[in-house]
mmCIF file of the C-alpha atoms, coordinates in Angstrom:
data_MODEL
# 
_entry.id   MODEL 
# 
loop_
_atom_site.group_PDB 
_atom_site.id 
_atom_site.type_symbol 
_atom_site.label_atom_id 
_atom_site.label_alt_id 
_atom_site.label_comp_id 
_atom_site.label_asym_id 
_atom_site.label_entity_id 
_atom_site.label_seq_id 
_atom_site.pdbx_PDB_ins_code 
_atom_site.Cartn_x 
_atom_site.Cartn_y 
_atom_site.Cartn_z 
_atom_site.occupancy 
_atom_site.B_iso_or_equiv 
_atom_site.pdbx_formal_charge 
_atom_site.auth_seq_id 
_atom_site.auth_comp_id 
_atom_site.auth_asym_id 
_atom_site.auth_atom_id 
_atom_site.pdbx_PDB_model_num 
ATOM 1   C CA . GLY A 1 1   ? 104.111 80.814 51.368 1.00 0.00 ? 1   GLY A CA 1 
ATOM 2   C CA . VAL A 1 2   ? 106.600 83.435 52.595 1.00 0.00 ? 2   VAL A CA 1 
ATOM 3   C CA . VAL A 1 3   ? 107.817 85.885 49.970 1.00 0.00 ? 3   VAL A CA 1 
ATOM 4   C CA . GLY A 1 4   ? 109.299 88.742 51.983 1.00 0.00 ? 4   GLY A CA 1 
ATOM 5   C CA . ALA A 1 5   ? 112.549 88.420 53.895 1.00 0.00 ? 5   ALA A CA 1 
ATOM 6   C CA . SER A 1 6   ? 112.758 91.581 55.964 1.00 0.00 ? 6   SER A CA 1 
ATOM 7   C CA . GLY A 1 7   ? 111.767 92.534 59.504 1.00 0.00 ? 7   GLY A CA 1 
ATOM 8   C CA . LEU A 1 8   ? 109.971 89.711 61.279 1.00 0.00 ? 8   LEU A CA 1 
ATOM 9   C CA . LEU A 1 9   ? 110.319 87.482 58.209 1.00 0.00 ? 9   LEU A CA 1 
ATOM 10  C CA . ALA A 1 10  ? 114.097 87.812 58.013 1.00 0.00 ? 10  ALA A CA 1 
ATOM 11  C CA . GLU A 1 11  ? 114.729 84.898 60.392 1.00 0.00 ? 11  GLU A CA 1 
ATOM 12  C CA . PRO A 1 12  ? 113.197 81.400 60.568 1.00 0.00 ? 12  PRO A CA 1 
ATOM 13  C CA . ALA A 1 13  ? 112.166 82.008 64.196 1.00 0.00 ? 13  ALA A CA 1 
ATOM 14  C CA . GLY A 1 14  ? 110.115 85.015 63.151 1.00 0.00 ? 14  GLY A CA 1 
ATOM 15  C CA . ARG A 1 15  ? 108.469 83.153 60.295 1.00 0.00 ? 15  ARG A CA 1 
ATOM 16  C CA . GLU A 1 16  ? 107.725 80.268 62.645 1.00 0.00 ? 16  GLU A CA 1 
ATOM 17  C CA . ALA A 1 17  ? 105.922 82.699 64.964 1.00 0.00 ? 17  ALA A CA 1 
ATOM 18  C CA . LEU A 1 18  ? 103.258 83.190 62.297 1.00 0.00 ? 18  LEU A CA 1 
ATOM 19  C CA . ALA A 1 19  ? 102.710 79.449 61.952 1.00 0.00 ? 19  ALA A CA 1 
ATOM 20  C CA . MET A 1 20  ? 102.549 78.994 65.724 1.00 0.00 ? 20  MET A CA 1 
ATOM 21  C CA . ALA A 1 21  ? 99.817  81.608 66.151 1.00 0.00 ? 21  ALA A CA 1 
ATOM 22  C CA . ILE A 1 22  ? 97.261  80.040 63.798 1.00 0.00 ? 22  ILE A CA 1 
ATOM 23  C CA . ASP A 1 23  ? 94.427  78.047 65.323 1.00 0.00 ? 23  ASP A CA 1 
ATOM 24  C CA . ARG A 1 24  ? 94.026  75.536 62.510 1.00 0.00 ? 24  ARG A CA 1 
ATOM 25  C CA . ASN A 1 25  ? 91.076  73.717 64.071 1.00 0.00 ? 25  ASN A CA 1 
ATOM 26  C CA . ALA A 1 26  ? 89.080  76.956 64.294 1.00 0.00 ? 26  ALA A CA 1 
ATOM 27  C CA . LEU A 1 27  ? 90.128  77.985 60.798 1.00 0.00 ? 27  LEU A CA 1 
ATOM 28  C CA . ILE A 1 28  ? 88.973  74.734 59.234 1.00 0.00 ? 28  ILE A CA 1 
ATOM 29  C CA . ALA A 1 29  ? 85.764  74.715 61.272 1.00 0.00 ? 29  ALA A CA 1 
ATOM 30  C CA . ALA A 1 30  ? 84.929  78.137 59.800 1.00 0.00 ? 30  ALA A CA 1 
ATOM 31  C CA . PHE A 1 31  ? 84.836  76.621 56.305 1.00 0.00 ? 31  PHE A CA 1 
ATOM 32  C CA . GLY A 1 32  ? 82.557  73.730 57.238 1.00 0.00 ? 32  GLY A CA 1 
ATOM 33  C CA . VAL A 1 33  ? 84.250  71.378 54.771 1.00 0.00 ? 33  VAL A CA 1 
ATOM 34  C CA . SER A 1 34  ? 83.768  67.738 55.736 1.00 0.00 ? 34  SER A CA 1 
ATOM 35  C CA . GLY A 1 35  ? 86.973  65.693 55.780 1.00 0.00 ? 35  GLY A CA 1 
ATOM 36  C CA . TRP A 1 36  ? 89.392  68.631 55.842 1.00 0.00 ? 36  TRP A CA 1 
ATOM 37  C CA . VAL A 1 37  ? 92.032  67.878 58.473 1.00 0.00 ? 37  VAL A CA 1 
ATOM 38  C CA . PRO A 1 38  ? 94.493  70.454 59.875 1.00 0.00 ? 38  PRO A CA 1 
ATOM 39  C CA . THR A 1 39  ? 98.218  69.859 59.591 1.00 0.00 ? 39  THR A CA 1 
ATOM 40  C CA . THR A 1 40  ? 101.466 71.665 60.351 1.00 0.00 ? 40  THR A CA 1 
ATOM 41  C CA . ARG A 1 41  ? 103.481 69.608 57.868 1.00 0.00 ? 41  ARG A CA 1 
ATOM 42  C CA . VAL A 1 42  ? 104.794 70.824 54.520 1.00 0.00 ? 42  VAL A CA 1 
ATOM 43  C CA . VAL A 1 43  ? 104.120 67.396 52.971 1.00 0.00 ? 43  VAL A CA 1 
ATOM 44  C CA . ALA A 1 44  ? 100.642 65.912 53.355 1.00 0.00 ? 44  ALA A CA 1 
ATOM 45  C CA . PRO A 1 45  ? 100.733 63.168 56.027 1.00 0.00 ? 45  PRO A CA 1 
ATOM 46  C CA . GLY A 1 46  ? 100.071 59.570 55.052 1.00 0.00 ? 46  GLY A CA 1 
ATOM 47  C CA . LEU A 1 47  ? 101.439 59.654 51.514 1.00 0.00 ? 47  LEU A CA 1 
ATOM 48  C CA . PRO A 1 48  ? 102.825 56.427 50.029 1.00 0.00 ? 48  PRO A CA 1 
ATOM 49  C CA . GLY A 1 49  ? 106.357 56.002 51.292 1.00 0.00 ? 49  GLY A CA 1 
ATOM 50  C CA . ASP A 1 50  ? 105.898 58.321 54.286 1.00 0.00 ? 50  ASP A CA 1 
ATOM 51  C CA . SER A 1 51  ? 108.635 57.170 56.682 1.00 0.00 ? 51  SER A CA 1 
ATOM 52  C CA . GLY A 1 52  ? 107.015 58.747 59.729 1.00 0.00 ? 52  GLY A CA 1 
ATOM 53  C CA . MET A 1 53  ? 110.223 60.649 60.507 1.00 0.00 ? 53  MET A CA 1 
ATOM 54  C CA . VAL A 1 54  ? 108.438 64.018 60.304 1.00 0.00 ? 54  VAL A CA 1 
ATOM 55  C CA . GLY A 1 55  ? 105.452 64.614 62.566 1.00 0.00 ? 55  GLY A CA 1 
ATOM 56  C CA . GLU A 1 56  ? 103.093 67.405 63.492 1.00 0.00 ? 56  GLU A CA 1 
ATOM 57  C CA . ARG A 1 57  ? 104.609 70.441 65.212 1.00 0.00 ? 57  ARG A CA 1 
ATOM 58  C CA . TRP A 1 58  ? 103.952 71.840 68.712 1.00 0.00 ? 58  TRP A CA 1 
ATOM 59  C CA . THR A 1 59  ? 101.843 68.842 69.735 1.00 0.00 ? 59  THR A CA 1 
ATOM 60  C CA . GLY A 1 60  ? 102.683 69.406 73.397 1.00 0.00 ? 60  GLY A CA 1 
ATOM 61  C CA . MET A 1 61  ? 101.722 73.100 73.415 1.00 0.00 ? 61  MET A CA 1 
ATOM 62  C CA . ALA A 1 62  ? 98.275  74.595 73.820 1.00 0.00 ? 62  ALA A CA 1 
ATOM 63  C CA . ILE A 1 63  ? 97.346  77.374 71.403 1.00 0.00 ? 63  ILE A CA 1 
ATOM 64  C CA . GLU A 1 64  ? 97.631  79.925 74.226 1.00 0.00 ? 64  GLU A CA 1 
ATOM 65  C CA . ALA A 1 65  ? 101.215 78.885 74.972 1.00 0.00 ? 65  ALA A CA 1 
ATOM 66  C CA . ARG A 1 66  ? 102.102 78.950 71.294 1.00 0.00 ? 66  ARG A CA 1 
ATOM 67  C CA . ARG A 1 67  ? 100.718 82.438 70.879 1.00 0.00 ? 67  ARG A CA 1 
ATOM 68  C CA . ALA A 1 68  ? 102.538 83.681 73.966 1.00 0.00 ? 68  ALA A CA 1 
ATOM 69  C CA . GLU A 1 69  ? 105.847 82.450 72.535 1.00 0.00 ? 69  GLU A CA 1 
ATOM 70  C CA . ALA A 1 70  ? 104.991 83.858 69.111 1.00 0.00 ? 70  ALA A CA 1 
ATOM 71  C CA . ALA A 1 71  ? 104.181 87.268 70.626 1.00 0.00 ? 71  ALA A CA 1 
ATOM 72  C CA . ARG A 1 72  ? 107.566 87.333 72.385 1.00 0.00 ? 72  ARG A CA 1 
ATOM 73  C CA . ARG A 1 73  ? 109.302 86.657 69.096 1.00 0.00 ? 73  ARG A CA 1 
ATOM 74  C CA . VAL A 1 74  ? 107.334 89.369 67.321 1.00 0.00 ? 74  VAL A CA 1 
ATOM 75  C CA . ALA A 1 75  ? 108.296 91.884 70.010 1.00 0.00 ? 75  ALA A CA 1 
ATOM 76  C CA . ARG A 1 76  ? 111.957 90.864 69.829 1.00 0.00 ? 76  ARG A CA 1 
ATOM 77  C CA . LEU A 1 77  ? 112.460 90.373 66.094 1.00 0.00 ? 77  LEU A CA 1 
ATOM 78  C CA . GLY A 1 78  ? 110.093 93.108 64.995 1.00 0.00 ? 78  GLY A CA 1 
ATOM 79  C CA . GLY A 1 79  ? 111.998 95.784 66.867 1.00 0.00 ? 79  GLY A CA 1 
ATOM 80  C CA . GLY A 1 80  ? 109.332 96.257 69.507 1.00 0.00 ? 80  GLY A CA 1 
ATOM 81  C CA . GLY A 1 81  ? 107.037 98.252 67.219 1.00 0.00 ? 81  GLY A CA 1 
ATOM 82  C CA . ALA A 1 82  ? 103.833 97.415 65.388 1.00 0.00 ? 82  ALA A CA 1 
ATOM 83  C CA . GLU A 1 83  ? 104.439 94.700 62.802 1.00 0.00 ? 83  GLU A CA 1 
ATOM 84  C CA . ARG A 1 84  ? 102.527 94.943 59.521 1.00 0.00 ? 84  ARG A CA 1 
ATOM 85  C CA . LEU A 1 85  ? 102.480 92.178 56.905 1.00 0.00 ? 85  LEU A CA 1 
ATOM 86  C CA . SER A 1 86  ? 100.628 91.882 53.609 1.00 0.00 ? 86  SER A CA 1 
ATOM 87  C CA . ILE A 1 87  ? 99.128  88.816 51.955 1.00 0.00 ? 87  ILE A CA 1 
ATOM 88  C CA . THR A 1 88  ? 97.845  88.260 48.415 1.00 0.00 ? 88  THR A CA 1 
ATOM 89  C CA . LEU A 1 89  ? 94.481  86.516 48.191 1.00 0.00 ? 89  LEU A CA 1 
ATOM 90  C CA . PRO A 1 90  ? 92.024  86.010 45.331 1.00 0.00 ? 90  PRO A CA 1 
ATOM 91  C CA . LYS A 1 91  ? 88.476  87.313 45.419 1.00 0.00 ? 91  LYS A CA 1 
ATOM 92  C CA . GLY A 1 92  ? 85.752  85.089 46.806 1.00 0.00 ? 92  GLY A CA 1 
ATOM 93  C CA . PRO A 1 93  ? 83.978  84.007 49.998 1.00 0.00 ? 93  PRO A CA 1 
ATOM 94  C CA . GLY A 1 94  ? 86.571  81.334 50.798 1.00 0.00 ? 94  GLY A CA 1 
ATOM 95  C CA . ALA A 1 95  ? 89.398  83.845 50.670 1.00 0.00 ? 95  ALA A CA 1 
ATOM 96  C CA . ASP A 1 96  ? 87.313  86.211 52.813 1.00 0.00 ? 96  ASP A CA 1 
ATOM 97  C CA . ILE A 1 97  ? 86.957  83.546 55.513 1.00 0.00 ? 97  ILE A CA 1 
ATOM 98  C CA . LEU A 1 98  ? 90.650  82.709 55.354 1.00 0.00 ? 98  LEU A CA 1 
ATOM 99  C CA . TYR A 1 99  ? 91.692  86.337 55.626 1.00 0.00 ? 99  TYR A CA 1 
ATOM 100 C CA . GLY A 1 100 ? 89.370  86.958 58.553 1.00 0.00 ? 100 GLY A CA 1 
ATOM 101 C CA . ARG A 1 101 ? 90.744  84.028 60.511 1.00 0.00 ? 101 ARG A CA 1 
ATOM 102 C CA . LEU A 1 102 ? 94.398  84.793 59.758 1.00 0.00 ? 102 LEU A CA 1 
ATOM 103 C CA . ARG A 1 103 ? 93.969  88.483 60.567 1.00 0.00 ? 103 ARG A CA 1 
ATOM 104 C CA . SER A 1 104 ? 92.383  87.595 63.904 1.00 0.00 ? 104 SER A CA 1 
ATOM 105 C CA . ASP A 1 105 ? 94.994  84.973 64.835 1.00 0.00 ? 105 ASP A CA 1 
ATOM 106 C CA . LEU A 1 106 ? 98.005  87.090 63.888 1.00 0.00 ? 106 LEU A CA 1 
ATOM 107 C CA . GLY A 1 107 ? 96.499  90.135 65.544 1.00 0.00 ? 107 GLY A CA 1 
ATOM 108 C CA . GLN A 1 108 ? 96.743  88.314 68.856 1.00 0.00 ? 108 GLN A CA 1 
ATOM 109 C CA . ILE A 1 109 ? 100.543 88.220 68.590 1.00 0.00 ? 109 ILE A CA 1 
ATOM 110 C CA . GLY A 1 110 ? 100.972 91.835 67.534 1.00 0.00 ? 110 GLY A CA 1 
ATOM 111 C CA . VAL A 1 111 ? 100.916 91.436 63.742 1.00 0.00 ? 111 VAL A CA 1 
ATOM 112 C CA . THR A 1 112 ? 98.560  93.441 61.544 1.00 0.00 ? 112 THR A CA 1 
ATOM 113 C CA . LEU A 1 113 ? 97.709  91.503 58.389 1.00 0.00 ? 113 LEU A CA 1 
ATOM 114 C CA . VAL A 1 114 ? 96.716  93.514 55.322 1.00 0.00 ? 114 VAL A CA 1 
ATOM 115 C CA . ARG A 1 115 ? 95.074  91.956 52.257 1.00 0.00 ? 115 ARG A CA 1 
ATOM 116 C CA . VAL A 1 116 ? 96.147  92.910 48.753 1.00 0.00 ? 116 VAL A CA 1 
ATOM 117 C CA . PRO A 1 117 ? 94.820  91.636 45.391 1.00 0.00 ? 117 PRO A CA 1 
ATOM 118 C CA . SER A 1 118 ? 96.439  88.681 43.645 1.00 0.00 ? 118 SER A CA 1 
ATOM 119 C CA . GLY A 1 119 ? 99.357  89.684 41.467 1.00 0.00 ? 119 GLY A CA 1 
ATOM 120 C CA . GLN A 1 120 ? 100.535 92.511 43.687 1.00 0.00 ? 120 GLN A CA 1 
ATOM 121 C CA . ALA A 1 121 ? 103.739 92.410 45.725 1.00 0.00 ? 121 ALA A CA 1 
ATOM 122 C CA . ALA A 1 122 ? 103.219 91.100 49.246 1.00 0.00 ? 122 ALA A CA 1 
ATOM 123 C CA . ASP A 1 123 ? 105.013 89.469 52.171 1.00 0.00 ? 123 ASP A CA 1 
ATOM 124 C CA . LEU A 1 124 ? 102.868 86.319 52.040 1.00 0.00 ? 124 LEU A CA 1 
ATOM 125 C CA . ARG A 1 125 ? 100.964 84.535 49.298 1.00 0.00 ? 125 ARG A CA 1 
ATOM 126 C CA . LEU A 1 126 ? 98.323  81.831 49.246 1.00 0.00 ? 126 LEU A CA 1 
ATOM 127 C CA . VAL A 1 127 ? 99.442  78.447 47.869 1.00 0.00 ? 127 VAL A CA 1 
ATOM 128 C CA . ASP A 1 128 ? 96.297  76.683 46.686 1.00 0.00 ? 128 ASP A CA 1 
ATOM 129 C CA . LEU A 1 129 ? 97.229  74.118 44.044 1.00 0.00 ? 129 LEU A CA 1 
ATOM 130 C CA . VAL A 1 130 ? 96.026  70.707 42.914 1.00 0.00 ? 130 VAL A CA 1 
ATOM 131 C CA . ALA A 1 131 ? 98.652  68.032 43.524 1.00 0.00 ? 131 ALA A CA 1 
ATOM 132 C CA . ARG A 1 132 ? 99.424  66.288 40.239 1.00 0.00 ? 132 ARG A CA 1 
ATOM 133 C CA . TYR A 1 133 ? 100.434 63.050 41.961 1.00 0.00 ? 133 TYR A CA 1 
ATOM 134 C CA . PRO A 1 134 ? 100.426 61.677 45.546 1.00 0.00 ? 134 PRO A CA 1 
ATOM 135 C CA . ARG A 1 135 ? 104.140 61.829 46.315 1.00 0.00 ? 135 ARG A CA 1 
ATOM 136 C CA . ALA A 1 136 ? 106.228 63.863 48.728 1.00 0.00 ? 136 ALA A CA 1 
ATOM 137 C CA . GLU A 1 137 ? 108.263 65.101 45.772 1.00 0.00 ? 137 GLU A CA 1 
ATOM 138 C CA . TRP A 1 138 ? 105.341 67.127 44.421 1.00 0.00 ? 138 TRP A CA 1 
ATOM 139 C CA . PHE A 1 139 ? 104.891 69.059 47.660 1.00 0.00 ? 139 PHE A CA 1 
ATOM 140 C CA . LEU A 1 140 ? 108.608 69.670 48.132 1.00 0.00 ? 140 LEU A CA 1 
ATOM 141 C CA . ASN A 1 141 ? 109.047 70.795 44.522 1.00 0.00 ? 141 ASN A CA 1 
ATOM 142 C CA . GLN A 1 142 ? 106.586 73.651 45.061 1.00 0.00 ? 142 GLN A CA 1 
ATOM 143 C CA . PHE A 1 143 ? 109.165 75.341 47.315 1.00 0.00 ? 143 PHE A CA 1 
ATOM 144 C CA . ALA A 1 144 ? 112.322 74.535 45.379 1.00 0.00 ? 144 ALA A CA 1 
ATOM 145 C CA . CYS A 1 145 ? 114.595 77.507 44.760 1.00 0.00 ? 145 CYS A CA 1 
ATOM 146 C CA . SER A 1 146 ? 114.270 76.913 41.010 1.00 0.00 ? 146 SER A CA 1 
ATOM 147 C CA . ALA A 1 147 ? 110.510 77.544 41.242 1.00 0.00 ? 147 ALA A CA 1 
ATOM 148 C CA . ARG A 1 148 ? 111.214 81.176 42.268 1.00 0.00 ? 148 ARG A CA 1 
ATOM 149 C CA . ARG A 1 149 ? 107.955 81.461 44.190 1.00 0.00 ? 149 ARG A CA 1 
ATOM 150 C CA . GLY A 1 150 ? 109.356 82.901 47.411 1.00 0.00 ? 150 GLY A CA 1 
ATOM 151 C CA . LEU A 1 151 ? 111.830 82.002 50.133 1.00 0.00 ? 151 LEU A CA 1 
ATOM 152 C CA . CYS A 1 152 ? 113.465 78.609 49.763 1.00 0.00 ? 152 CYS A CA 1 
ATOM 153 C CA . SER A 1 153 ? 116.077 76.316 51.284 1.00 0.00 ? 153 SER A CA 1 
ATOM 154 C CA . GLN A 1 154 ? 119.259 75.353 49.462 1.00 0.00 ? 154 GLN A CA 1 
ATOM 155 C CA . SER A 1 155 ? 119.725 72.496 51.946 1.00 0.00 ? 155 SER A CA 1 
ATOM 156 C CA . ALA A 1 156 ? 116.296 71.082 51.105 1.00 0.00 ? 156 ALA A CA 1 
ATOM 157 C CA . ASP A 1 157 ? 117.095 71.337 47.398 1.00 0.00 ? 157 ASP A CA 1 
ATOM 158 C CA . GLN A 1 158 ? 120.287 69.371 47.971 1.00 0.00 ? 158 GLN A CA 1 
ATOM 159 C CA . ARG A 1 159 ? 118.364 66.618 49.781 1.00 0.00 ? 159 ARG A CA 1 
ATOM 160 C CA . MET A 1 160 ? 115.901 66.520 46.892 1.00 0.00 ? 160 MET A CA 1 
ATOM 161 C CA . ALA A 1 161 ? 118.727 66.014 44.398 1.00 0.00 ? 161 ALA A CA 1 
ATOM 162 C CA . GLU A 1 162 ? 120.052 63.150 46.518 1.00 0.00 ? 162 GLU A CA 1 
ATOM 163 C CA . ALA A 1 163 ? 116.573 61.602 46.676 1.00 0.00 ? 163 ALA A CA 1 
ATOM 164 C CA . ARG A 1 164 ? 116.259 61.670 42.893 1.00 0.00 ? 164 ARG A CA 1 
ATOM 165 C CA . ALA A 1 165 ? 119.550 59.798 42.609 1.00 0.00 ? 165 ALA A CA 1 
ATOM 166 C CA . ALA A 1 166 ? 118.567 57.141 45.190 1.00 0.00 ? 166 ALA A CA 1 
ATOM 167 C CA . LEU A 1 167 ? 117.475 53.846 43.650 1.00 0.00 ? 167 LEU A CA 1 
ATOM 168 C CA . HIS A 1 168 ? 116.106 52.116 46.754 1.00 0.00 ? 168 HIS A CA 1 
ATOM 169 C CA . PRO A 1 169 ? 112.588 53.278 47.769 1.00 0.00 ? 169 PRO A CA 1 
ATOM 170 C CA . ALA A 1 170 ? 113.354 53.181 51.500 1.00 0.00 ? 170 ALA A CA 1 
ATOM 171 C CA . ALA A 1 171 ? 116.468 55.305 51.045 1.00 0.00 ? 171 ALA A CA 1 
ATOM 172 C CA . ARG A 1 172 ? 114.551 57.760 48.860 1.00 0.00 ? 172 ARG A CA 1 
ATOM 173 C CA . SER A 1 173 ? 111.807 58.094 51.482 1.00 0.00 ? 173 SER A CA 1 
ATOM 174 C CA . ALA A 1 174 ? 114.339 58.760 54.224 1.00 0.00 ? 174 ALA A CA 1 
ATOM 175 C CA . ILE A 1 175 ? 116.082 61.472 52.202 1.00 0.00 ? 175 ILE A CA 1 
ATOM 176 C CA . LEU A 1 176 ? 112.757 63.075 51.297 1.00 0.00 ? 176 LEU A CA 1 
ATOM 177 C CA . ALA A 1 177 ? 111.927 63.216 55.000 1.00 0.00 ? 177 ALA A CA 1 
ATOM 178 C CA . GLU A 1 178 ? 115.221 65.033 55.555 1.00 0.00 ? 178 GLU A CA 1 
ATOM 179 C CA . ALA A 1 179 ? 114.266 67.502 52.815 1.00 0.00 ? 179 ALA A CA 1 
ATOM 180 C CA . GLU A 1 180 ? 110.921 68.136 54.484 1.00 0.00 ? 180 GLU A CA 1 
ATOM 181 C CA . ALA A 1 181 ? 112.671 68.644 57.812 1.00 0.00 ? 181 ALA A CA 1 
ATOM 182 C CA . GLU A 1 182 ? 114.986 71.208 56.207 1.00 0.00 ? 182 GLU A CA 1 
ATOM 183 C CA . LEU A 1 183 ? 112.033 73.123 54.769 1.00 0.00 ? 183 LEU A CA 1 
ATOM 184 C CA . THR A 1 184 ? 110.254 72.935 58.102 1.00 0.00 ? 184 THR A CA 1 
ATOM 185 C CA . ARG A 1 185 ? 113.247 74.440 59.905 1.00 0.00 ? 185 ARG A CA 1 
ATOM 186 C CA . ALA A 1 186 ? 113.502 77.174 57.277 1.00 0.00 ? 186 ALA A CA 1 
ATOM 187 C CA . ASN A 1 187 ? 109.815 78.053 57.794 1.00 0.00 ? 187 ASN A CA 1 
ATOM 188 C CA . VAL A 1 188 ? 109.328 79.254 54.222 1.00 0.00 ? 188 VAL A CA 1 
ATOM 189 C CA . TYR A 1 189 ? 105.755 77.931 54.194 1.00 0.00 ? 189 TYR A CA 1 
ATOM 190 C CA . VAL A 1 190 ? 102.885 78.039 56.696 1.00 0.00 ? 190 VAL A CA 1 
ATOM 191 C CA . PRO A 1 191 ? 100.780 74.855 56.292 1.00 0.00 ? 191 PRO A CA 1 
ATOM 192 C CA . LEU A 1 192 ? 97.104  75.008 57.225 1.00 0.00 ? 192 LEU A CA 1 
ATOM 193 C CA . GLY A 1 193 ? 95.418  71.738 56.288 1.00 0.00 ? 193 GLY A CA 1 
ATOM 194 C CA . GLN A 1 194 ? 95.768  68.521 54.353 1.00 0.00 ? 194 GLN A CA 1 
ATOM 195 C CA . PRO A 1 195 ? 94.693  68.451 50.700 1.00 0.00 ? 195 PRO A CA 1 
ATOM 196 C CA . ILE A 1 196 ? 91.051  67.539 50.146 1.00 0.00 ? 196 ILE A CA 1 
ATOM 197 C CA . ARG A 1 197 ? 89.206  65.939 47.232 1.00 0.00 ? 197 ARG A CA 1 
ATOM 198 C CA . TRP A 1 198 ? 85.552  65.821 46.281 1.00 0.00 ? 198 TRP A CA 1 
ATOM 199 C CA . SER A 1 199 ? 83.669  63.848 43.672 1.00 0.00 ? 199 SER A CA 1 
ATOM 200 C CA . LEU A 1 200 ? 80.830  64.937 41.379 1.00 0.00 ? 200 LEU A CA 1 
ATOM 201 C CA . ALA A 1 201 ? 78.869  61.711 41.708 1.00 0.00 ? 201 ALA A CA 1 
ATOM 202 C CA . ARG A 1 202 ? 75.232  61.148 42.701 1.00 0.00 ? 202 ARG A CA 1 
ATOM 203 C CA . ALA A 1 203 ? 74.537  59.151 45.843 1.00 0.00 ? 203 ALA A CA 1 
ATOM 204 C CA . SER A 1 204 ? 72.561  56.687 43.703 1.00 0.00 ? 204 SER A CA 1 
ATOM 205 C CA . VAL A 1 205 ? 75.614  55.730 41.599 1.00 0.00 ? 205 VAL A CA 1 
ATOM 206 C CA . THR A 1 206 ? 76.667  52.133 42.281 1.00 0.00 ? 206 THR A CA 1 
ATOM 207 C CA . GLY A 1 207 ? 80.234  50.859 42.204 1.00 0.00 ? 207 GLY A CA 1 
ATOM 208 C CA . PHE A 1 208 ? 81.740  54.282 42.851 1.00 0.00 ? 208 PHE A CA 1 
ATOM 209 C CA . ALA A 1 209 ? 84.811  54.372 45.108 1.00 0.00 ? 209 ALA A CA 1 
ATOM 210 C CA . PRO A 1 210 ? 86.378  57.707 46.117 1.00 0.00 ? 210 PRO A CA 1 
ATOM 211 C CA . ASN A 1 211 ? 90.036  58.215 45.282 1.00 0.00 ? 211 ASN A CA 1 
ATOM 212 C CA . ARG A 1 212 ? 91.691  60.583 47.733 1.00 0.00 ? 212 ARG A CA 1 
ATOM 213 C CA . TRP A 1 213 ? 94.299  61.750 45.220 1.00 0.00 ? 213 TRP A CA 1 
ATOM 214 C CA . SER A 1 214 ? 92.317  61.490 41.979 1.00 0.00 ? 214 SER A CA 1 
ATOM 215 C CA . VAL A 1 215 ? 95.263  59.838 40.217 1.00 0.00 ? 215 VAL A CA 1 
ATOM 216 C CA . HIS A 1 216 ? 96.023  56.300 39.103 1.00 0.00 ? 216 HIS A CA 1 
ATOM 217 C CA . PRO A 1 217 ? 97.512  54.239 41.978 1.00 0.00 ? 217 PRO A CA 1 
ATOM 218 C CA . LEU A 1 218 ? 100.229 52.784 39.736 1.00 0.00 ? 218 LEU A CA 1 
ATOM 219 C CA . MET A 1 219 ? 102.041 56.112 39.356 1.00 0.00 ? 219 MET A CA 1 
ATOM 220 C CA . PRO A 1 220 ? 105.178 54.781 41.164 1.00 0.00 ? 220 PRO A CA 1 
ATOM 221 C CA . LEU A 1 221 ? 105.781 52.312 38.312 1.00 0.00 ? 221 LEU A CA 1 
ATOM 222 C CA . ALA A 1 222 ? 106.407 55.225 35.956 1.00 0.00 ? 222 ALA A CA 1 
ATOM 223 C CA . MET A 1 223 ? 109.112 56.500 38.303 1.00 0.00 ? 223 MET A CA 1 
ATOM 224 C CA . ARG A 1 224 ? 111.193 53.295 38.300 1.00 0.00 ? 224 ARG A CA 1 
ATOM 225 C CA . PRO A 1 225 ? 114.711 53.619 36.852 1.00 0.00 ? 225 PRO A CA 1 
ATOM 226 C CA . ARG A 1 226 ? 114.895 52.327 33.280 1.00 0.00 ? 226 ARG A CA 1 
# 
């Protein structure tokens, strides 16, 4: 998530440059986690009620073309000098891999990424949370202005309020897609991959069925107007 709002990060186009430069396939391959799929969306694709209005970004651009455009933006919005950004990451081998990949990718567009310990002030922060339920609302709520976790979008918050007031599921899904589109345009978050789940079950266990979201599938019933 983007916390700072100065220099390159002051404009959505500059923040988008960071997202454009990341080779998500190479990043995920470095972890070797089976089933982890890259995405450029704020909301995980394929959730119940996903209207399909929001798709993956830059699908018609090769990574080289994306980085060339990102480098031009860095040179223009960063004042033509060396751009230095900081990111907070926890300790651990996974964070080490992530930092190495991000530092390499952003270095190719003229951005030097510096790692600082969790809890310290930084331009960027890692968002690594367990989704409490499989709905677009959960993902969008993480970047609401009321959460005070970094940059946000008042327009997206307004769409979210309208979605909460909508009674028809199709209308709610359409408004939520508009909220995601607003957040995408604001570029307050740099998505890397879809959420993943794993199960602590032996291969010999019979009758076990994996649940992608690890929540009860009847959650929408609890959200019906009373």
